[in-house]
Structures are given as structure tokens and as C-alpha cells.
N, C-alpha and C positions, 0 to 999 in steps of 0.2 A: 394568458393561461398560467404561467408560472408566477408565484409570489416572490418578491424580492427577498423576503426573509428565507425562503427555501433555497434560493440560489446562493445567498450569502452563507447559509448554514452548511450546505454541501461543500462550498469552497473552503470553509474553515475546517471541516472534517477532512477533506482531501489534503489540505495543506499540512494539518497535524499528522496525518498518517504517512504522507510521503517524506516528511522530515524526520520520522522516527526510523531507527535502523531495522532492516528486514532483509529477506533474500534479494529483492530487487536492487536495493541500494548497494548492498555488499557486492553483488555480482557486477553491477555497472561500474562501481568505483574500481574494483579489481581489474576489470577489462580496460578501463580508461588509463589506469596507471601502468599496467604491464604491457599493453598492446597498442596504446595510443587512442586519441580522441575518435578517430574514424571507427575503430573497433567498438568503442563505447556507444557511438551513435547507431551503428548497425544493431548492436544488442538492444538498444533502446527501441528500435523499430519493432523487434519481437515482443518486447514488454508492452508496447502500445497496442499491438494486435491482441495480446492477452487481455488487456482492458476491454477491448471491443467484444471479445468472446464472452466475457463475464457480463457485460452490459446486455447483450442480446439474450443470453441464457437466463439471467435473473429476471428479465422483464417478459420473456416469452414462454416461460415454463416452470422454472424452479419455484417461483412464488406459489404456484398452484399446489405443488407437492407439499410445501410447508403449511399451507392452509389446511390441507387434508390431514397432515400428520404434524400437529403443532409440537409434539415431543421431539421430532427431528429438528425443528427450528431451534428449540431450546438447547438441544445437544450441540448444534453448530455454534451457537453463541458462546456456550460454556467452553467448547473446544478452542474457539478463537481467543477467549479470555485467558485460558491456560497457556496458549501459545505466546500471547503477548507478555504474560507473566514470566514465561521461560526466557524470552528475549531480554526482559528487564533484568532478570537475575544474571544472565550472561554478560550484560553490560556493567552491572554493579559489583559483581564478585571480584575479589582480588585477582589482578591479572586478566580481567575480562576483556572481551573483544572490543576493539575500537574500530569504528567503521572505516576511518581513513588510514588504518594500518592493516590493509588487506593481505591475505595470503597470496603467494605467487601462484599464477594459473598458466597453463600452457597456451601458446599461441594457436588460434584456430582459424579456419577459413571463414569467409563472410557468411556462407550458408549455415554453418554450425553456430556461429555467433548469434545469428538471428533466431535460429531454432532454440538455442539455449536460453535466450532472452524470453522467448515465448513460453517455454516450459517452466522457467523459473517463476514467471508471473502466474501461470495457470495453477501451479502447485503451491502458491503463496497463500497460506490461511488468512493472512491479514487482509488481502484483497477480497477473498470470499466473504469474510465477515463484513467488510465495508459495503459490498453490494447487496448482501442478503439481509443485513440487520440495521445498518446505519443509514444509508441513503434513503431507504423506504420511509424512514420516520419524517422526512421532509415533503412527502407527497400529501397534497391537500385533497381529500376525498370530495369536499364540497365543490371544488373547481371542475370536477369531471375529467374526462380524457386521462385517466390514470396511467394508461400505457404510455401515452405521449409524454406525460410528466416524468415518468420513470426514465424514459430514453433521454429526455432533455437534461435532467439532473445528472444522469450518468455521463452525458457528454461534457457537462461542466467539470465533473471529477476528472475525466480524461485530459481535458485541456490543462487544468491545474497541475496534475501529476506529471504529464509529459513535459510541461514547461519547467517545472522544478527539477525533474530528472535530467533534462537537457543542460540546465545550469550546472548541475553536479558533475555531469560528464565533462563539460568544458573546463571546469575549474578543479577537478579532482587532484590532478598532479600538484597544482600550486598549494591547495589546502593541505595535502599530505606532507609536503615539504615544510610548510609553515608549522604544522603541529609536531612534526618529528623534531624540530629544533626547539620546541617548547613543551617538554614532557608534562608540565603541570597543566597546560591548556588541554592536552590530550586527555588527561584524567578528568578534568571538568567536563569535557565533551561527553565522556562516558557516563558520568553521573547525571548530567542533564537528560541525555537520551534515555537512560535507565529509569529516571524518575517519571518522565513523560509516559513511557511504556507502562510503568506500574499503575499510573493513574488511569490510563485507558483500559487496562485489564480489569481493575476494580469497577470502573464505571460500566463496562460491558457486562460483567458478571452480575451486577446489581440491577441491570435494566430488566424490567418485567413486561415490557411492551410485546405485542404479538406481531406476526407477519402482516404485511399490507397486501391487499388484493391488487394485482397488476392488470386486471382485465377491465 
């Protein structure tokens, strides 16, 4: 049912998005460094549930809304591009935010960690853009079973994103220490992340494709 090109395409998009700085990465890194790996993994559980919510919503209803109101779909894409451009500027400007130099956060109970991880992901425009405008581009209408394709491709994204985020949680402390001892590397990390975000923002803004029917 799924074309290999679609699976590889979604994997590449998911990998590129998860490796660029955003609310999820910043929150998980902050929790892992200030409260430990266990807190980071609990927070990641909430993030993973957020992915699942987006997966179901995008494939079971939101696409119908965008087909009925294509102007709303364009607005979502442009808003997502603007958000990515904003993150790029924050990374590239003098004294910009570096992902592995997170701000101190208070210690929270497991339930709050999970809830905050969930809400951080649900309110993350980058994830909304990925499910509503990027992943649908890899659905092959000629293959049929569009809904199942959307669910399967979304599952690929979740596996890639959770795996990478888990690696980040487990290594955040070591990476932060390494970069803190090498200020020039920290600056390079900001420039690379900012450049990738800028390219994604321009690509998304220039995309003229429409929404894909999920039924």
C-alpha cells in the first residue's frame, strides 16, 4: 500500500524537523538537564501522545475543513513559515538562544511533566504544519486507501521523532557540557540550526500545493 519513496520522504521530513530547535526540543532538553533523564522521558511520553492526537485529528477531520476552506489551509502554512522564520532569527541573532543552553526550570511532579510535554507539543506550530501540509504531500492518491496511508505515514513520523527525541533526552547533559566548554562550537550549532530553519521557512512559504483529501 505504501510506496517506499513516501516512507523515505516522511522519514527525511520528520528527521529534519525533529533536529531543528523548537518548543519540544527546548522543553525536553531543559527537563533532562535540570531534573534528570527520568523527567525527560516522562515529558517525552506527553510529547508522543501529542503526536498521536495530531495524527488522528489530521486524518479524521481537519483535512476536510481545509478542503472546504482552502484559504484556511494557506493561512496555516504561512503562519507555520512565519513561525519557523521567527525561530531561525532567534537562533541567528547576536546572543540568540542555543538549544543546549536551556533556561532553568522548576522541578515538577511526573503528572505535570507529562501534561506539560503534551501541551508543549499540541501548541507547537511546527508539528501542526508537518501534519497538515508536509506529510500529506507523500500520500499517493492512485494507491487508494488514503486514510490508511495517512495513518501509516504519520506512524512513521512518530517513530522517527520519538527515537530522536529519546536520544536527545539521554544525551542532553553530556552534549550541554561538551558545548559549554567549547563556545565556538555552540555558536556553530546556533548558525546551523538557524540556517536549516530559514530554509524550511522559505520552502514552506513558497509551496503552492493544496490540501490532500484524507477520506
